[in-house]
N, C-alpha and C positions, 0 to 999 in steps of 0.2 A: 660923632659917627653913630653911636648906639641910639642916641636920642632921635636922630633923623630917621633911622631905620624903624624904630618902634612907633614913631608918630604916624606912620603909614599903615599900621595894623591894629585891628581891634581884637582879633583872635590870634593867639601865638602858641605854637608847639615847640617844645625843646626836646632834643634827643641826643644821645651819645652812642658810643660803640657797644657792640655785643660784649657780654661778660664784663660789665662796667667795673672799673677799678676806682681807686681813691680820687684821682684827678678827674675822671669822667663824672663820677657822682658829685664831687665837690663843686666843679665848675657849673654843672647843670643846676644843682640846687641853689647855688649862689645867684645865678641868673634868675631863677624862679622867685626867690625871696626878694631880690632887688626890684623886679617888675611888680610883684604883688604889693610891695610896700610903697613904691614911688609912682606907679602908673595904675591907680586904682580903677580906672575905667577900662583896663585891658583884661581879657580873659586868657589866662596862661595855664598850660598843662605840660607836665613832664612825662615823656615816654621812654622808659628804660626796662631792660630785663631785671629780674630779681637782683637786688643789691646785697652785698655782704651785711650780715646782721650788725656788726659793730658800727656801721654808718647810719643806722636807723635813728640815732639821736638827733640828726640834723633836722631842722625845721622843714616841714613840708613833705618829708619822705613818705608819710602815710598816704599821701594823695597821688603818688606815682602810679601811672597807668602801665600795665604790662601787656595790654593788647589794644588794638585800635577799634574805635566804634565804627559801625557800618556807615558808609557814605559820609564820613567826617572829612571836612577840608578846613584849612586854616589860611588866614591872610599872610602869615609869616611862619616859616620853620627855621629855627635856630639850631644848627648842627654844631656840636661841641666835642672836641677831643677825638675827632673821627677823620681818618685819612681819606676815605672814599665812601660814597653813599651805600655801597653794598654792606659796609661794616655797621650800618644803622640797624641791620637785622629786620625785625618785624615792623619797625617804624618807617622803613624806607618808602612805602606807598604814600605816607603823609608828606614826606619830602617831595615826592614826585608831583603831587597834586596841589601843593601850596602855591599861592599866588606869588610869593616872593621867598627866596631862600638866602640865608646868611650863615657862613661857616667861620667858626673860631677854632684854631688848631695850631699845634706846634710840631706836628710830624713832618719830617723832611720829605716823606713820600707823598704828601698832600699835593694834588695838582689843581687846587682852586676850582673845585667842581660845582660850587654854589654860584648864584648870581652875584653875590657880594662876598668877599672873603677877607678875613684877617688872619693870615697864616705867617707865623714867625718861628722858623725851625730852631733858632738858637734859644728860644725862651725856655725857662725851666719847666713850665707846665702850661696847660690851657688855663688853669685857674689864675696864673699871673697875668695872662693876656686879658681875661675877663675883667680882672680888677682894674686894669689900665683903661678900660672902657667906661668904668663907673665914675660918677661924681663921688669923690672920697668922703665928702661931708654927709652923704646920704647912705653910706654903708652901715647897716645895723650889725649888732652882735651876731644874729643868726646868719647873715650873709658872710660875715667875717669868719665864723666857724667853718662854713662850707669851703671858703677859699683857702683857709689855713690847712684843712684836711687835704685838699688837692695838692697843695705845694709840698706838704710833708711826705705824701706818698710818692710823688713823681721825682722827688729829689733824694729819696732814701733818708729822710730826716736830715736834709741839707748836706749829705755826704757826697752826692754825685757832682761831677764837674759842671753839670747844667745849672747848678745853683750859683748865680752871678751876684755881684754886689747889689743889684737892683732887687734880687730875690730876698735878700736879707733885710733890705730897707722896707720892702712890702710886708714881710713877716713882722717886723717891728711895729709898723702901723696897725696891723691887725691885732697885735697884742694890746695895743693902746685902746682898741675897741672893747677889750674885756675877755678875749679868748684865753681859756685856761690851757695853755700849751702842754704842760707836763701830763695832765689827765688825758687830753685828746690824743697825744702821741702814744702814751702807754695803752689806752683802751682800744685804739684803732690800728696801731702798727705793731706793737710788741706782744700783746696778750694773744695767746693762741689756745685753742681747745686741746684736750688731751689727744684726741684723734689726729689733729693737725701736727702735733709734736711727734706722734708715732710715724705718720707718713713722711715727715721731714727726715726723721732718723733713718727710715728705710731708704729714702732717696739718696741720702748721703752715704749710707753703708754700701749701696749697690752701684754707686757712681764709678765710672771708668775714665782713666786718663787716656788721651790719644794725641797724635802728632807730637810724640816725644815729650809729653807733659805740658804742651802749650794749650791743649784743650781738655775739657772735662765734660762728661755727658752723663745724664741719668734719665731714666724713663719709668713711667708708671702705667701699668695696664689698667684698663677699665675695671676688670675683675678685682684688682687690688684696691682701687678706689671704693668699690662696693663693699669689699671686706672690711675696710676701716670706716666706712660710712661717711666719706668726705665727697664734696662736690668740687668742680673745677675752681670755684671762687676761693676755696679753702687751700689751694695750692700756691697762692700768691706768695712770693718771697723765696721760694725754694731755689730758683735760679740765682738769686743774689748770694745765697749761702754757698753755692757751688763756685761762684765767681771769686769768693774770698780765699780760694785755695792758692797757696804760694806757688808762683811760677806760671800760673794759668793766664792765658791771654784771652781765651774765649770759653764761656760756659754755655752749655746747651741743656735745657730741660724740656722734656716732652711728656705729654700725657695723652692717653688714647681716648678719642671722642667716640669712635665706633670701631668695629673690627678693622685693624690696619689703617686707620686714619688718625693722625696725631696732630695736636696743637703744639707748636714748637716755640719756645722762648729762647732768645740768645742775649747774652751780655758780653761786653768786650772792653779792652783798654784802647789806648790810642793807636795800636798797630793794626786793628781790624775794624772796618766799617761794616757792621752786621746789617745795617739797613740795605746795603747793596746786595748782600746775600739773600735777605728776605725778599726784596723786590724781584730778584732773579727767579724765585720760586713762587711769585704771586702774592707775597706778603708785603710788609712795610714796617715803618717805625723810625727810630733814630739811629745815629751813628753808633752809639754804644748800647742801645737797647732796642731790639726789634723782634718781630714774630711772624709766623706763617702757619698755614695748615698744609700738611703733606700726607699723601697716601703711601703705604708701603710698610714693611716691618721696621722696627726701630733701628735695626742694623742697616737696612737700605737707606734710611733717612740720614743717619750719621755719616755713612759713606759718601753720600751726595754732598752733604754740608761740608765735610772735611776737605773735599776737593776744592771747594770755593774758598774755604778758610786758608788752605795752603797756598792758593794763588796769591792771596794778599800778603801772607807772611813771607813768601819768597825765600830769600837767602837767610832769614832769621832762624830757620829750622836747623 
């Protein structure tokens, strides 16, 4: 499938969602390395917003473009780990003008918006889907590191239910390519800056239980982020810490993008499909991990979300 799509293009752009996370960066850089190494006649460029610093060890990240050249068009735009074209952010115009578009994604909210689509909602990560498209014999160490990064971050280091037997088999194959898994996991997933630990502590200290302890929520104002000197990329993982609270079925973490506009992340167990709640408010994601952007005070937002959560919990409250 991939070989056929690439054969029709000389110039290729790769893009992912705004505020790129591990799977977005990993899958995009894996595709970039694979094309660079195995299709030397192709010109390929990655378009992403600024990536988290721990991911910069990946091959090719120094060449990522953060803005689009004037009047630039491509034969092919490969959209990865992105549920809709609006989530491409600044790179969306390149998607619109490309001669051909191809989307690889695992979000249940994806409605196959590209000309060709490879969307598998049950997959652990977009990185796993990308790997399935590659000739395994042609996967280099650089490509393997990017793929492993993506899998690690979207499975919570293989803790989440999305990690299927196929995920572990793929991880083993990538280790055989020479990936230093302990170092990669520690450096990109567990190691945090002092400021990140401070903001995490504050988020946990100020969290509130709701729906008789079935839900937990915490919010961070923009002024607080400025005080600690952290960016949105440095807030990754806080919602998972909240989710680990005993008795909680849904965790909600939100941070202020601008005055009374919040980016909201949700995590849940089997009792609540947070992707349905996210889609109801214009967001998207997976059954147990989803997000959205909503206007209002953080009190308004949690009141709205709790109504939808309670509808799903029904008699379990």
